[in-house]
C-alpha positions, 0 to 999 in steps of 0.5 A: 278299915284304915284311913288310907283305904277309907278316904277314896272309898267314901268320897266315891260313894258320896259323889258317884251316881248309882242306878238305884239311888244317887248318893248324897255328898257328905259336905254340909251345904247345898249349892246356892242355886238350890237354897230356898228363900222364905215362904211368902205364903198365899191367900187363903183358898179352900179349893187347894185342900177342901176336896183332898183325899188320902188312899190309906191302902196306897199309902201303906203299900208305898211304905211297905215296899220302901225297904225292899227296893232300896238298900244303902250299905258300907261306904255309901251308908257312911256317906248318907249317915254323915249327911244325916248328921248335918240335918239333925236338930239336936234337941233337949226338951226336958223338964230337968234341962239346965244351962250346963246340959244345953252347953254340952249339947251345943259342944256336941253340935259343933263336933258331932263325930269324934275327930279320929273317926272323921280322919279315918273316914277321910272327911276331917277336912270337911265342916260337919255340924248338926243342922241346929240346936233346939231348946226351950225359950228359957235356954235360947240365950245360953245356946246362942252364946255357946254356938257363937261363931259356929254358924249353927242356928238355934231353934226355939220351941214356942206357942205353948209347946207342946200342947199349944193351949196358951192364949194367942197373945201370949203365944205371939209374945213368946215367939217375939221373945225368942227372936229377940234372944237370938233364935233364928228358927221357931218351932211353933205348935198349931191349935189342934182344935182348929183341925179337928173342928174343920176350922181351916180359916182359923188355922190359917189366920193363926199361922199367919200371925205366927209367921209375922211374929217370927220376923226374919226367923224361919218358922217350922209348923208342928202339926202334932200329927198323932193327935189329928186323927186322920191322914186326910186331916194331916194333908189339909193341915199341911197345905193350910200351914204352908199357904199361911207361910210356914217355911217347914212343916213338922210332924210332932212335938215328940210328946204325943203318944204317936210321933213321926211315922213313914205313912204320915211323912209320905202324906206330908211330902206329897203336900209339899210337892203339890205346894211347890207345883202350885207356887214354885216355893220349896218347903222343908220337912221335919220328922220328929219323935221316935227317930232314934237309930241310924236305920230309922233315919236312912228310911226317911232319907230314902223317902225324901229322895224318892218323893221330892228329890236330891235338894231335900236331903240338905239341911235347908229343906230337911231336918230331923228332931232328935236327941239319941239319934246322933249317938247311934249314928256315931256308933255305926260310923265307928263300926264302919271304921273298926268293925266293932260296935262300942257301948252307947255310953262312950258317945256323947248325947247317948 
């Protein structure tokens, strides 16, 4: 496919409505009217969650029918994948991370797709970057410097990531240190024992302290859903964290045996919807861990659109924690343009 033919097709696919599934625009930002502010939180009220139930059979049926009812192909798929790129928190959280690796990651975040592919797709004039770069506190300063002038925020994992078992006072100091170094988003991990023991007031108080320590930085609450045992616990923990002021709720650290799944996501999205109905406040959602292919991320995008609506396809309300995902998306876009798949090693962050 050459640039002349791709340009109008892609723009039509991005803008034209579909009877099955409206396609998101490929530009990187939502209108100001749909941009959420900070979540001020709510007073602790067990009535919001104590009787929460989850029908596992209904959840499984809903997810099983997802792929069969929705299919995004060709130009429309390219538009959705470009949108997905703008929602990626491009991540490196390895024990062998170095400053040079973080700098390379930031360079990829600035230009996540090769310029020749963007030209062929007809979107070279659009500013497409990843949603954020996510690193350990040690590399916040490095990432901030590497991303200067790009508008891409730095997200720092915090509070004793990934286990979350550091003393509470040290967790708060870690948050404050990352904010001082320039992190605009903080991904905190909750104490799972509060959930497993039904200590909901303790979870609320912990989250309120994290929220206060973040100051102006947005806070994403990582629930580590693979360690919460039941979907009912996931639902309750989601509501308590939002009530305590979380701007996003996030599935996983990526280090648990089970990370993001569609059933867990459905439960968390339903709680986001309930919170908005109660308060008028829109909370963001971030699945993380195990989302490594373009096919995977399309499933999450479709679920977001169907459960919460068009605004939740934007980076202000939807992020995906990933590292290898970007390389597969770029491969799919190259296939869309050329009709051929390239090797992973031809793409950065593969």
